Steps between C-alpha positions, in 0.01 A plus 500: 500500500522123419639267760668178396509225767848341523481179704792307347274309260422764238567567135607845615739620225256446214226687685739785588603521135138518380407773749817695411395478130160628588659789706317392807601611845555191711672379817632143550536385852540181725355706778111536516535836683665648188194421290232623733457834325495361151175536296520160336700175549644249263554162648719292252651158559659199356600170658332274759188593705625350834829693486315814407266480785795450737662813363177694534469411861854571573476844366147581626360547154250222564306727747578819306357365173189361668446841678557677170239291314253532789541882481397469129822650370612402149707180491637323188628142523727364236572124433581350847360823649170427317481150667592548860236770546266201513436262791703195448754356253573134411858614451647418833154442642512848645233745634537832311382856556127431462430843355277329241321171537627206302797262457806448291526157333749328268409472134494125510250480790266751320539308167411171669190656661406642159524159342274346770245757402501378136708781359784423268845637575841500322669294776828494308543866560814593689512642860593768568277700266777706357487749213253718317120451516205719398213589717129483494326782694200381705267624767522852357883508495683756707573872455863404517451351149389836353668556159640139508401322182293182535707180460821681589781265608650501853802323658424226747719285718319285758426140614216593725181686430238696679165342579288775647199409718301769302547449124348842429823672612699339208521770235721331241595136431770327293462157352748240602335170539237681705380857544777659683397798718733764363358812670289524808345813652300564810456838654830675513697177441609403144725212416678371196635139458711615206776760515377838360846643542642230277219517244587781259280788426176320605649434837640850530155635427354299789758650738438843357122461565577403860733773589310790345 
């Protein structure tokens, strides 16, 4: 059984539609107790990090998710859910779940640092990074990309990006003025900056690989 975390900040309907299409058994709940017996969790999200953390604390999902990950149970973060599993976000200057070590930074601050290091960036790119972008698999990729063609396109919508403390957990990157961590994986935790549930057949394959 797949559990979907509903904390008033998620792209819930699109995830539900994708799981229904895949004929997956799932339960959606705002109550952590309802998800305790699930085998795997999907932690979606859109919106602002500070608001999301407020909602997680109100519902008790903050402690639930940290305990779930500590027990090495499968957890998939999507979009905002891929970000706030890290320690801190520049968006609202808020401490996040801290399941994985690293920070969330705005594109412009990452671009500026990249320029200081002598790299060249397309600083005229628009923020948010919105639309389709292909991936480059790195660090051995992830089993969740099994039967997903190289250079497949996925749908992104975000203004902030993950900056993991350990770069080896990044399993795929997109190019948008810098290398954007598009997939991270560490232990039982996997997270996707893009929206698998909105990315056509390639995205559905990722979800299928996760739920099977």
